[in-house]
GUVOKE-878407 format. One line per 10 residues: for each residue x, z, y of C-alpha. Coordinates in pm, 1 decimal. Each point is the difference from the previous one (the first is absolute). Example, Ala and Ser with C-alpha at 12.3 -4.5 7.8 and 13.67 -1.06 7.14 Angstrom:
<atoms>
1230.0 780.0 -450.0; 137.0 -66.0 344.0
</atoms>
This chain:
<atoms>
8620.2 18621.9 12006.7; -95.0 205.3 308.1; 279.0 243.2 -82.2; 248.6 -286.6 1.2; -139.9 -130.9 330.7; 18.0 337.6 173.7; 350.5 62.6 -138.5; 118.0 -335.4 132.8; -154.3 63.9 345.5; 163.7 343.9 11.5
339.7 -158.3 -64.8; -63.2 -267.1 266.9; -57.4 279.4 250.8; 336.7 154.9 -92.4; 227.6 -301.7 23.1; 311.2 201.0 89.6; -26.7 217.9 -310.0; -73.1 -301.7 -221.7; 298.8 -194.7 135.1; 245.8 286.6 -52.0
-137.1 85.0 -347.2; 16.4 -360.3 -118.5; 345.7 -56.7 153.7; 138.2 322.1 -146.6; -134.3 -45.1 -352.9; 63.6 -376.1 10.4; 369.0 58.9 75.0; 26.3 247.8 -284.9; -174.1 -236.7 -240.0; 193.6 -308.2 113.0
318.8 93.8 -183.0; -191.3 83.8 -316.0; -199.2 -324.9 6.1; 308.9 -209.2 78.8; 197.2 157.4 -284.5; -277.8 -43.1 -253.4; -34.8 -363.4 104.2; 378.4 -44.9 -0.6; 27.2 153.1 -346.2; -281.8 -218.3 -130.4
159.4 -307.9 156.8; 334.1 76.1 -168.2; -164.4 48.1 -337.7; -219.0 -309.6 31.9; 287.1 -220.4 116.7; 236.1 117.4 -274.5; -268.6 -11.3 -267.3; -90.2 -354.7 98.4; 365.4 -87.4 -46.8; 54.6 223.7 -303.1
-3.3 -285.2 -253.1; 243.6 -197.4 212.0; 228.1 302.4 49.3; 14.7 67.1 -374.8; -25.5 -369.3 -81.3; -227.6 85.3 -291.4; -312.1 189.4 -109.6; 165.4 246.0 -233.7; 339.6 116.3 -114.7; 226.3 259.2 -156.4
358.0 90.9 83.7; 281.6 234.3 -95.0; 357.1 82.3 96.5; 114.8 -184.5 -312.2; -84.1 -322.5 -179.4; -343.4 18.2 -161.4; 5.5 -40.5 -378.7; -197.9 -264.2 -188.0; -205.2 276.3 -161.1; -97.0 139.4 341.1
-95.3 -343.1 131.3; -202.7 -60.6 -318.3; -197.2 321.9 57.6; -99.8 -127.1 343.1; -80.8 -354.4 -102.0; -213.5 115.4 -292.0; -246.5 143.6 254.7; -5.4 -303.0 231.5; -256.3 -281.7 -1.1; 115.3 -324.4 -161.3
29.0 -191.7 327.1; 281.1 211.8 145.9; 321.3 -139.0 149.2; 323.5 199.1 13.8; 332.4 -0.1 179.6; 304.4 225.8 22.9; 182.2 142.9 297.8; 301.9 225.0 59.2; 63.4 180.4 329.9; 317.7 181.1 96.4
234.7 55.5 290.4; 353.0 -136.5 3.1; 283.0 -106.8 226.2; 50.4 -367.8 84.2; 298.1 -161.0 170.5; 49.7 -330.5 187.1; 297.6 -235.8 -20.0; 189.7 219.8 252.3; -57.5 302.4 -227.9; -227.1 173.0 254.9
-264.7 192.7 -191.2; -348.5 147.8 39.5; -244.9 199.2 -210.3; -302.7 -207.5 -109.4; -313.2 25.1 -211.5; 23.3 -239.5 -292.5; -321.5 -135.3 -145.7; 45.7 -207.3 -316.0; -316.5 -198.3 -76.9; -131.6 -243.6 -260.1
-174.2 -331.0 61.1; -360.4 124.9 24.7; 76.1 263.9 263.2; -198.5 57.3 217.1; -344.9 -60.1 -147.4; -148.9 79.0 341.4; 139.6 -56.9 347.3; 294.1 -213.7 100.4; 368.4 34.8 80.0; 53.7 -264.0 268.8
339.1 -136.6 100.3; 117.5 -128.7 334.7; -128.5 -354.5 27.0; -338.6 93.8 -146.5; 75.2 -50.3 -370.8; -86.2 257.6 -263.5; 254.7 181.9 -213.9; -8.1 -158.2 -347.5; 227.1 163.8 -251.0; -79.2 -227.0 -297.2
234.4 -287.9 87.0; 284.8 241.8 83.0; -25.7 236.1 -297.9; 317.6 -140.9 -157.1; 201.8 1.5 323.7; 165.1 294.8 182.1; -199.6 -20.4 324.9; -157.4 247.4 239.9; -255.7 5.5 278.4; 86.3 245.9 276.8
-173.2 183.5 283.9; 91.5 -118.7 352.7; 171.3 333.3 79.0; 280.3 -92.0 -239.6; 58.9 -326.1 186.0; 98.6 208.9 303.0; 167.8 287.7 -180.4; 220.4 -209.6 -230.3; 28.7 -313.2 213.5; -135.6 -206.1 -287.6
-279.7 -247.8 -60.4; -131.8 -282.3 -212.6; 276.2 -165.8 -202.2; 235.6 301.4 28.2; 89.8 224.7 -292.5; -41.3 374.6 -50.9; 167.1 216.8 -261.5; -235.9 229.6 -189.1; 175.1 207.9 -261.5; 235.9 -230.4 -191.1
-185.6 -323.3 83.0; -6.6 -231.1 303.2; -345.2 -127.1 101.9; -92.5 -291.5 223.6; -244.7 70.2 282.6; -271.5 -265.0 -41.5; -254.2 137.1 247.4; -72.3 255.2 272.1; -330.3 185.1 -30.0; -235.1 -35.6 297.6
-305.1 190.7 -129.8; -23.7 223.5 -304.9; -353.2 97.9 -103.4; 151.8 243.4 -251.6; 172.0 200.8 272.9; -157.2 343.8 27.6; 85.0 303.2 206.7; 371.6 -6.9 66.7; 251.4 240.3 142.4; 227.1 -287.3 103.5
283.4 155.8 -200.6; 89.8 -323.1 -175.9; -120.6 -362.6 22.1; -131.7 -175.0 -309.9; 154.4 -272.7 -216.4; -194.9 -195.5 -263.9; 179.0 -151.4 -300.8; -107.0 -150.4 -335.2; -66.3 260.8 -267.5; 224.0 -184.2 -248.1
298.3 21.2 237.4; -1.5 378.1 49.8; 193.7 66.6 -321.0; 287.8 -213.4 130.6; 58.8 247.3 282.0; 96.0 268.2 -254.4; -183.3 253.8 217.7; -233.2 123.4 -271.4; 232.8 250.0 -158.9; -106.9 308.1 -191.8
-158.1 247.1 239.4; -26.3 -245.1 289.6; -286.5 70.9 238.1; -248.2 -284.9 -42.8; -375.1 -42.2 -46.4; -112.7 -232.3 -281.2; -358.0 -122.9 42.0; -246.2 -194.9 -210.6; -271.7 -155.2 220.1; -331.3 -155.4 -105.1
-266.8 -221.5 146.8; -339.3 97.7 -143.4; -264.9 -236.3 135.6; -357.2 124.6 -17.0; 73.8 375.3 6.2; -123.4 198.3 302.3; 171.2 305.2 148.7; -202.6 248.2 -205.9; 79.9 -179.5 -325.7; 368.3 -18.7 94.5
5.6 372.9 67.7; -164.9 77.1 -336.3; 255.7 -225.2 -168.7; 282.6 181.9 175.9; -123.2 343.5 -117.1; -44.6 -124.4 -358.4; 351.8 -146.3 -18.8; 157.0 295.9 183.8; -120.0 234.6 -275.8; 175.0 -212.8 -263.0
346.8 77.5 137.1; 167.5 332.9 -63.9; 285.0 -67.2 237.7; -76.8 127.2 348.4; 243.2 -242.2 160.9; -209.9 -307.6 -86.3; -224.2 -80.2 294.9; -328.5 -182.6 -56.5; -172.2 -128.5 313.3; -247.6 -242.2 151.4
42.9 -186.7 327.3; -218.8 266.4 169.6; 225.1 281.1 -128.0; 303.8 -182.4 132.7; -158.7 -45.1 342.7; -94.2 369.6 22.2; 356.8 103.1 -78.6; 128.2 -254.8 248.8; -218.5 148.1 275.1; 97.6 360.5 -79.2
238.5 36.9 296.8; -262.8 -122.0 244.7; -266.4 212.3 -170.0; 207.3 314.8 39.4; 62.6 -80.3 365.0; -372.4 -53.9 41.5; -69.1 338.8 -163.8; 204.0 183.5 262.2; -135.9 -214.3 280.0; -342.6 101.4 -126.3
87.0 368.3 40.3; 115.0 -71.4 355.9; -334.9 -169.7 67.4; -168.4 309.8 -146.4; 166.4 210.9 270.5; -131.4 -235.4 269.7; -348.2 18.3 -155.1; 14.1 380.7 -11.7; 109.1 27.3 363.0; -271.1 -243.7 102.0
-247.8 215.9 -190.9; 106.1 305.6 199.7; -59.2 -189.6 323.0; -332.6 -134.4 -125.3; -113.2 349.2 -100.7; 90.0 133.6 345.0; -183.6 -287.4 169.8; -308.8 53.3 -213.0; 7.1 373.3 71.2; 11.4 -70.5 372.7
-281.8 -251.2 -39.7; -220.0 253.9 -180.1; 65.0 257.6 272.9; -89.5 -255.6 264.6; -316.1 -94.0 -196.4; -145.7 351.0 0.8; -291.4 -109.2 214.6; -75.5 -294.2 -227.0; 6.7 229.7 -302.5; -234.9 243.2 176.2
-244.1 -278.3 78.2; 5.3 -127.2 -358.7; -64.6 344.9 -142.7; -266.8 86.4 258.2; -183.8 -323.4 -92.4; -19.0 120.0 -358.9; 316.6 -141.4 -155.5; 133.4 223.9 -274.5; 362.2 103.3 -22.7; 36.2 -236.4 -297.8
-140.3 -291.5 204.0; 232.5 85.2 287.4; 287.3 12.3 -249.5; -77.3 -350.5 -125.3; -55.8 -129.0 356.0; 360.3 79.4 95.1; 134.3 -81.2 -345.9; -138.6 -352.3 38.2; 180.6 -32.0 333.7; 325.7 97.1 -167.1
-57.6 -259.1 -273.1; -61.0 -269.2 264.5; 321.4 98.7 178.9; 187.1 -2.8 -331.3; -122.4 -353.5 -67.7; 115.3 -121.7 344.6; 335.8 174.9 -50.9; 38.0 -192.9 -325.4; -64.8 -328.3 183.4; 267.6 87.8 260.0
250.3 100.3 -269.0; -49.0 -330.6 -181.3; 66.5 -191.2 323.9; 310.6 210.1 73.7; 129.4 -53.5 -355.0; 50.3 -369.5 74.1; 241.0 105.2 276.4; 185.1 257.5 -210.2; 51.7 -199.7 -319.0; 234.4 -267.4 144.2
239.7 285.1 83.1; -22.1 128.2 -357.1; 39.3 -354.1 -133.1; 352.8 -7.9 142.1; 96.6 246.7 -274.6; -44.8 -262.1 -268.3; 218.0 -265.3 161.7; 319.6 143.7 -146.8; -151.6 94.8 -335.2; -219.2 -296.7 -89.0
94.1 -368.3 -3.8; -355.7 -94.7 99.8; -236.2 101.8 279.4; -279.0 247.5 -53.6; -332.0 -145.1 111.9; -196.7 283.7 155.6; -361.4 -1.5 -114.7; -251.2 271.5 77.6; -191.7 18.7 -327.1; -356.7 121.4 -37.7
140.5 287.3 -205.2; 216.4 114.0 294.0; -295.0 -22.5 240.6; -216.1 197.2 -242.4; 266.4 270.8 -41.2; 44.1 17.3 378.5; -374.9 34.2 46.3; -25.7 277.3 -258.7; 294.6 190.1 150.6; -130.9 -36.2 356.9
-358.2 97.7 -83.6; 90.0 280.5 -238.6; 277.8 119.1 231.4; -234.2 7.0 299.8; -258.3 199.5 -194.8; 260.5 249.1 -120.1; 132.1 37.1 357.1; -346.8 75.8 136.1; -129.4 209.6 -290.6; 152.6 339.0 103.0
-126.1 -48.7 357.8; -347.9 -110.0 -107.0; -25.3 301.9 -229.8; 13.2 216.5 313.0; -328.8 -153.6 120.8; -184.8 239.9 -227.4; 104.8 287.1 234.1; -155.1 -163.3 306.0; -312.1 145.3 163.3; -215.5 -185.5 251.8
2.9 290.7 247.4; 381.5 3.8 -4.6; 14.3 -372.9 76.6; -256.7 15.1 280.6; 206.2 268.6 170.5; 300.3 -236.9 -36.5; 193.6 243.2 -215.7; 241.9 -108.8 -266.3; -83.9 84.0 -355.6; 285.1 189.1 -155.5
41.8 107.7 -358.4; 66.4 367.5 -35.8; 198.1 149.9 -284.1; 89.3 -162.0 -329.0; -199.4 -316.3 -72.2; 29.0 -92.5 -371.1; -195.2 -324.2 38.5; 230.2 -117.1 279.3; 308.9 73.4 -212.7; -164.9 -173.1 -296.3
-71.5 -307.3 212.8; 375.2 -35.7 66.9; 86.7 -27.0 -370.5; -129.8 -357.7 -52.2; 232.0 -123.2 277.4; 300.2 176.9 -157.1; -84.3 -139.8 -346.7; -47.4 -346.3 151.7; 342.7 24.3 168.0; 165.2 95.9 -329.8
-174.2 -278.3 -195.2; 103.2 -253.3 264.5; 361.0 126.0 -11.1; 9.4 -38.4 -377.0; -164.8 -343.6 12.3; 234.2 -132.0 271.3; 317.6 131.8 -166.4; -108.4 -80.2 -360.0; 159.1 329.7 -95.2; -140.0 346.8 -76.3
336.9 151.7 82.8; 58.0 -181.0 329.9; -365.4 34.6 106.0; -1.3 373.3 -76.2; 332.1 68.2 172.7; -107.2 -205.4 302.4; -334.2 183.8 28.5; 160.9 344.0 -34.0; 277.8 -77.7 249.7; -249.0 -152.8 240.4
-235.9 297.1 6.7; 289.8 247.2 5.3; 133.4 -188.9 303.2; -343.6 27.1 162.0; -5.8 376.1 -58.3; 356.2 44.8 127.8; -69.4 -204.3 313.1; -327.2 186.1 61.8; 167.1 339.3 -33.3; 295.9 -95.4 216.8
-227.7 -140.5 271.2; -197.3 326.7 19.7; 318.5 207.2 16.2; 165.7 -231.1 250.7; -281.5 -19.3 252.1; -84.3 366.5 -37.1; 361.6 66.0 96.9; -34.8 -222.4 305.4; -243.6 253.9 149.7; 305.4 203.9 94.7
79.1 -268.3 258.0; -332.3 35.2 184.9; 182.6 130.3 308.5; 178.7 -332.9 45.5; -14.0 -137.8 356.3; -115.9 -353.0 -87.6; -379.3 30.6 24.3; -77.4 -311.6 -208.4; 230.0 118.5 -277.8; -153.6 349.8 10.3
-350.5 -141.9 -32.6; 117.6 -225.2 -285.5; 143.3 297.8 -191.7; -328.1 187.5 54.2; -199.5 -292.8 -140.2; 228.7 -36.1 -301.3; -62.4 362.0 -87.8; -371.5 -14.4 74.4; -79.2 -331.5 -173.4; 175.4 77.3 -326.5
-210.5 -231.0 -216.3; 83.2 -304.7 211.2; 363.0 107.3 24.5; 43.2 40.2 -377.4; -168.0 -332.9 -82.3; 214.2 -189.5 251.5; 315.2 181.2 -108.9; -55.2 -70.7 -372.5; -81.3 -365.5 66.6; 311.4 -66.5 207.2
216.8 222.4 -220.8; -91.1 -189.7 -317.2; 67.3 -331.5 172.9; 340.7 130.7 107.0; 75.7 127.1 -351.7; -65.4 -338.8 -155.2; 156.7 -198.1 283.4; 328.4 191.8 -25.0; 12.0 57.0 -376.0; 28.4 -367.5 -94.3
302.4 -91.0 219.3; 166.5 330.4 -89.9; -16.9 -71.1 -375.1; 113.8 -357.9 65.4; 300.5 124.8 198.6; 93.6 241.7 -278.3; -20.8 -265.4 -274.0; 178.6 -259.7 211.2; 284.6 236.7 84.7; 35.8 104.3 -363.5
41.7 -364.2 -99.5; 236.8 -82.1 284.3; 251.3 283.5 -47.5; 228.8 -79.9 -293.0; 231.1 283.2 97.6; -271.4 253.4 -85.2; -209.8 -176.8 -263.3; 308.0 -168.3 -151.1; -153.5 -344.3 -13.5; 203.6 -242.1 -210.2
81.1 -347.2 122.1; -90.9 -187.9 -319.6; -212.8 88.8 -300.3; 106.0 -170.2 -327.0; -207.3 -42.7 -317.3; -0.5 -194.4 -328.5; 363.4 103.7 -60.0; 77.8 -51.8 -368.2; 200.0 265.4 -184.0; 301.6 -228.8 -47.6
-6.3 -91.8 371.3; 57.6 349.6 138.4; 380.5 -19.1 -19.1; 27.7 -354.5 148.3; -236.8 109.5 277.0; 216.7 299.2 83.6; 307.6 -224.4 11.4; -168.2 -239.4 244.0; -92.3 291.0 225.4; 354.2 135.7 -24.4
131.2 -331.2 136.6; -226.0 54.9 303.2; 114.4 363.3 37.2; -340.4 128.2 -110.5; -125.9 219.2 -281.7; -316.2 -19.0 -207.5; -224.9 291.8 88.4; -278.0 174.6 -195.2; 27.4 -229.0 -301.6; -293.4 88.1 -224.6
-109.2 -127.4 -342.5; -354.0 -135.2 -41.2; -167.5 5.7 -339.8; -340.6 -163.3 -44.6; -242.4 210.0 -208.4; -365.9 72.5 -54.9; -164.8 340.5 -25.3; -184.1 44.0 -331.1; -76.3 372.7 -31.5; -39.1 316.6 208.4
25.8 327.4 -191.8; -71.8 -182.6 -324.1; -311.8 -178.5 131.8; -16.4 -374.9 53.1; 47.5 -89.9 366.1; -322.9 -136.9 148.0; 72.5 -309.5 206.9; -355.5 3.6 144.8; -249.4 -279.9 40.2; 158.8 -192.9 283.2
-79.8 -7.8 369.9; -364.6 -42.5 90.7; -178.9 -58.5 327.6; -148.3 348.2 35.7; 317.3 204.1 -38.8; 134.4 221.4 276.3; 356.8 -46.6 124.5; 115.6 291.3 -219.4; -166.1 -148.5 -308.4; 142.3 -345.0 73.0
347.3 149.0 39.9; -25.6 195.5 -324.2; -117.9 -310.2 -188.1; 290.2 -202.7 137.4; 246.4 263.9 -114.2; -160.7 14.7 -341.8; 7.3 -378.8 -33.2; 371.1 -46.8 47.8; 324.6 16.7 -186.5; 262.2 261.8 80.2
352.6 -41.5 130.6; 198.5 287.5 -147.5; 344.0 110.5 104.8; 238.8 288.1 -52.7; 204.4 205.3 241.8; 192.8 325.2 -42.1; -112.5 147.7 331.7; -231.8 -91.4 290.3; 129.0 -247.5 256.6; 18.4 69.5 373.5
-353.3 -141.6 33.6; -147.6 233.4 -264.8; -89.6 369.9 0.1; -126.8 203.6 -294.5; -307.6 190.2 121.6; -118.0 147.2 -330.2; 173.0 74.7 -327.5; 367.4 6.2 -89.3; 273.7 -266.4 16.4; 149.7 -159.0 -311.0
251.7 231.8 -169.9; 225.7 -295.4 -81.2; -1.8 -293.0 -243.7; -240.0 16.5 -293.2; 151.3 147.2 -316.3; -185.2 -58.5 -327.7; 165.6 303.6 -158.6; -105.8 230.7 285.6; -314.2 -147.5 155.4; -332.6 -50.0 -178.3
-133.5 -271.1 231.0; 144.7 -194.2 295.3; -97.9 112.5 349.1; -183.0 -207.2 264.4; -24.4 17.2 377.6; -313.6 -151.2 166.4; -70.3 -84.5 364.6; -258.0 251.9 124.4; -262.9 -236.7 142.6; 20.2 -222.4 -305.0
-55.7 309.8 -213.5; -306.7 93.0 206.3; -151.5 -348.0 -38.7; 31.2 4.8 -379.2; -56.6 377.6 -40.0; 347.2 64.3 -142.4; 114.8 362.6 -3.0; 313.0 196.7 -79.8; 51.6 28.9 -381.3; -212.0 -308.3 -75.5
155.9 -214.2 -273.5; -1.4 -373.8 68.0; 62.3 -260.2 -267.2; 128.2 -341.9 108.0; 63.1 -314.5 -197.2; 306.5 -210.7 86.0; -7.1 -333.4 -183.9; -180.3 161.9 -293.4; 222.7 312.8 -9.3; -184.5 329.4 80.6
173.2 244.5 238.7; -142.4 342.4 86.3; 79.7 231.0 288.6; -131.7 320.7 156.8; -58.9 33.6 374.1; 221.3 279.5 133.7; -15.7 -66.7 373.8; -185.6 -184.2 275.7; 191.5 -179.6 277.4; -83.2 -93.1 356.2
149.7 -340.1 84.6; 88.0 -126.9 346.1; -114.9 -357.8 -54.5; 104.0 -111.8 348.5; 362.1 48.2 -107.1; -26.3 -336.8 -184.2; 223.6 145.1 -270.7; -63.2 -67.9 -371.5; -274.4 248.6 -84.5; -222.9 31.3 -304.5
-327.2 168.5 -87.9; 132.8 111.4 -340.6; 363.2 95.9 -77.0; 139.0 115.3 -333.0; 276.0 242.9 -65.4; 334.5 -181.4 -58.4; 95.4 -57.3 -361.9; -334.4 -151.2 -110.3; -45.9 -353.7 136.8; 360.4 -120.3 23.6
-33.9 -220.4 -308.3; -331.0 -155.8 110.9; -6.7 -357.0 140.1; 31.7 29.0 374.3; 73.1 -165.1 330.1; 135.3 170.6 310.7; -98.2 34.8 363.6; 234.6 115.9 271.8; 60.8 5.4 373.2; 286.2 -95.8 228.2
70.9 224.1 301.2; -57.2 -101.2 360.1; 214.8 -285.5 137.6; -6.7 -245.8 287.0; -201.3 -324.1 -20.6; 295.6 -237.5 -35.2; 151.6 199.5 -284.9; -341.6 24.2 -165.5; -43.1 -378.7 2.2; 348.9 -59.4 -142.1
-59.5 248.6 -282.1; -345.4 -141.5 -72.7; 136.7 -353.8 -30.7; 280.1 117.6 -229.7; -240.9 184.1 -228.6; -231.2 -301.8 -27.3; 298.3 -217.2 -89.7; 145.0 237.3 -260.7; -315.0 172.2 -135.2; -293.5 -228.8 77.8
-258.1 194.8 -201.1; 54.1 319.1 203.1; -259.5 21.2 279.4; 71.2 161.8 334.2; -248.3 137.8 251.6; 106.4 41.1 360.5; -124.4 352.4 78.3; 20.7 -52.8 376.4; -241.2 -293.7 -33.6; -243.8 217.1 -194.8
27.2 278.3 258.4; -63.3 -246.7 280.7; -305.4 -139.4 -175.8; -138.9 346.5 -75.2; 42.7 92.5 365.1; -186.7 -314.2 103.8; -289.4 87.8 -229.6; -2.6 359.9 127.3; -8.4 -124.8 359.7; -288.1 -236.1 -81.4
-194.6 276.9 -166.9; 65.5 244.8 283.0; -118.0 -253.7 255.5; -320.7 -46.7 -196.6; -51.9 374.5 -32.9; 82.2 43.9 368.1; -253.3 -268.6 85.1; -269.1 192.9 -187.2; 109.8 322.1 169.7; -56.4 -158.1 340.9
-366.8 -21.9 -99.9; 9.2 377.0 -57.2; 147.4 54.9 345.8; -257.9 -231.8 156.8; -269.6 203.9 -171.3; 159.0 308.2 152.2; -15.1 -153.6 346.6; -367.5 -85.1 -52.8; -57.3 365.7 -90.9; 178.8 109.5 319.0
-207.1 -244.0 204.5; -321.6 121.9 -161.7; 78.9 366.4 52.5; 123.0 -42.0 356.9; -304.5 -210.2 85.1; -230.1 253.6 -164.6; 160.0 291.4 183.8; -20.0 -178.4 335.1; -370.2 -76.7 -50.8; -76.2 341.7 -147.0
162.3 175.5 296.3; -161.3 -202.1 278.6; -150.1 313.4 156.8; 338.3 175.9 -3.5; 174.2 -308.1 147.8; -267.2 -19.0 271.2; 49.4 367.0 82.0; 378.4 -41.9 30.7; -47.5 -303.4 224.5; -246.9 185.3 224.6
251.6 285.1 31.8; 262.1 -246.6 125.5; 195.3 -84.1 -314.3; 169.6 -335.8 44.3; -42.4 -288.6 -244.0; 360.0 10.1 -128.1; -26.7 376.0 -66.7; -300.9 -43.7 -228.9; 146.0 -313.3 -162.5; 333.7 173.4 -67.6
-184.7 283.4 -172.3; -123.0 -244.6 -266.0; 333.8 -182.0 -17.5; 192.1 323.5 -50.6; -248.4 113.2 -265.4; 20.3 -308.3 -218.0; 368.2 -75.1 62.4; 92.4 354.0 -107.7; -198.9 -49.0 -319.5; 155.0 -343.0 -56.7
356.9 117.3 65.3; -13.6 308.4 -222.8; -194.4 -182.5 -273.2; 249.5 -287.2 -6.9; 292.2 244.1 6.4; -131.2 215.7 -284.4; -110.7 -308.1 -194.9; 352.1 -141.9 37.4; 148.1 332.5 -110.5; -223.8 5.4 -308.0
105.0 -358.3 -76.0; 365.6 108.7 3.1; -74.9 283.9 -240.3; -201.1 -228.8 -227.4; 264.8 -274.5 7.1; 261.1 260.2 -95.2; -218.7 101.5 -297.2; -41.1 -365.1 -101.3; 372.9 -68.0 34.4; 107.9 309.7 -189.2
-254.5 19.0 -279.8; -150.0 -347.8 -40.5; 273.0 -245.3 105.1; 277.9 255.8 -73.7; 210.0 -139.7 280.6; 179.2 111.1 313.3; -241.1 89.4 285.4; 78.0 -160.9 335.1; -159.0 100.6 330.6; -127.6 -295.7 203.9
-72.3 139.3 347.2; -91.5 -326.0 175.7; -347.4 -50.2 -151.6; -131.7 355.2 67.0; 119.8 -16.2 360.3; -153.0 -341.4 64.0; -325.6 91.2 -175.2; -42.9 314.9 212.9; 65.5 -190.1 322.8; -235.7 -279.5 -105.1
-275.8 244.9 -96.9; 19.2 194.4 326.7; 3.6 -320.0 206.2; -292.1 -139.1 -201.2; -191.8 325.4 41.5; 44.4 -19.0 378.8; -150.2 -348.1 6.9; -282.1 71.6 -245.1; -101.9 328.2 166.2; 2.7 -158.9 345.9
-229.9 -279.0 -121.0; -229.8 248.1 -177.5; -60.5 233.2 297.4; 21.5 -243.6 292.2; -368.8 -88.8 11.7; -120.0 361.7 -16.4; 250.0 122.4 260.0; -78.9 -276.8 248.4; -371.0 87.0 17.9; -114.7 145.8 333.4
-61.8 374.6 6.3; -375.9 -50.5 49.4; -18.4 -202.2 -323.3; 195.0 261.2 -190.3; -257.7 269.2 85.4; -299.6 -225.4 -67.4
</atoms>
């Protein structure tokens, strides 16, 4: 208890150090705490609504109608008090009385849907499908009222059938995360067949939903796993309402993962500043340490005396970060406005507070540990003579004490990203960047010594100090350089992706993407386009299949997606639990490049070739561990088809051309049941609308996607994400400014005797002040410049090897960031040294 009391009194007597330490670490923790709370709030809000979003407790679905035998398998495992309903979801074109058309999401429901939640109409009534199940009616989203100039009492054409609009939806509890690509239309399940949209190969999801009163989440999950194992077909999805909500929140979760890595940078930079502050504090406390040891305190007791102080400061930093998180989260909450139809209620859970407390306390201890280890080298006689204790030679224990902090950083990176791969790459790149910045700073400021004959006295003194105080220089340089790297990397990648999507002349973006084209409709479709002076481009067959064997062994579809899986494991499970869209093509398209293996020699010939050849997209092959010469066996409507992988392709997905993960050699799948997808080249808006209306009139089952609308929406999401990442990066830069303030303030106080000497020799105030300003502004300028340069190199690597897109140089952000950093450094340094420089000469020598 006495140790706690003395530690607290010691901190009270060093208010300046305490304030800067708490502010610095609190800023670094604030982003982390806010993101953990934001993530928890998203999950809690969506999970609370998960039954309403699914409309049921449990379900299964497939890209085809479920058979009676499959439904019987499920229902044989259900309790007797279950209720069931059916639902079909698909996208289609609809047209109004003036033949204007739009793409919509159709949702055909039966009378019991939804079991949970409500679909409310304008006027406050609830959607009730039972009394309309024998009438061709629809309920529409309000967007369609504006887009198609329609409303209650009007008619809409869906496929071959006209439907009366009997209500406009005001609030849909079943609405989940949306990309705003297409508004929703509800219609009676019994009326969907009349549209004639459900042709062979049409893209639609058929679902069987159940209400299972009395079963908790754990029992539902066990039921899901039991039923999942009963189905051999990977394309049949079995899920609970919790599974559905986790998949729905995946986009926001991924965004949160990368935001978490940005917060990790801010926390790391704050840790550097905190370590420097604590080092300065220990140097200043030499007398106190000498007194403690002279009174009989052992080195271990002294160690715990200062360790307890660090723990107290870590606790107060946690409190500050929690307070700041309530300011940060509303800015992050803006991200969900476009993606979720409901507001996220921010709640700081006890779990988030506990995690924040653990991170702050453990982080503080790990920051101080290497410095406290050095206390074992201290001798009382050295302290009494006011000498600094310095470690000489290699110190294994000091190096060993750094390892826990590095391991902690890696574990945090993995935990925040939910990915071994991303966490490992981030950690490696981060520490490599630290080493590069450290090395460049030493080379740069060693080279500045050549300019010691410069006339400007303040600048000459600043260059001398940069060379002499290398430890301070490197720490400041790395801190600002990392902030610059992150601050410039995000907008640079955004600019590259945005430009790639906005340049149809280079990426060859089509104007419209068509799907669900039946085989007999290809020729009529080409004739319609010919009348509009257009041609059908990249027409590609699509054959639905399931993978049954790899190299003679049964394909393992896995055990489904669980809560504890990493992002890589989740992705692999999703790919295993899916059907395959096969196609065939004689040679790669403009958006494809063979990177390994050989191209197809020509059409398959049974007399000449032993087995058909297959081409696989390279990343898809990596996820499922496919390799060249592997033999894959597919089943297409009960007919087995084998093929050997002969090449791997890289696909430029941003081309929005028809691309496939798996393509067969021509001459194999031509007789299989198929539909087609295709694109139409770029055209002006008016011509696009005329063509779209004609296609809906002549071929109502063919769905069209406006690529420009998709590109616009993707850009909006990218901008939202970049703003959020930029917001977190500002915390990193603020941490950097706190480091600059701490170091400038420490130097000014540590050099009081030198400042007093210069003043007594006639040095003017502005001359001494400018020495500090030059010193820290030079560090800030070069660190921001090199950090920006590294961000350009890294963005080029990302663009070329990860996004596989055209790299674009955005010069505005680096220029503005450098100017902002230098200006901020001027202000921060002036504030940090003002008090020390304004002291009278007599006080400086006292």
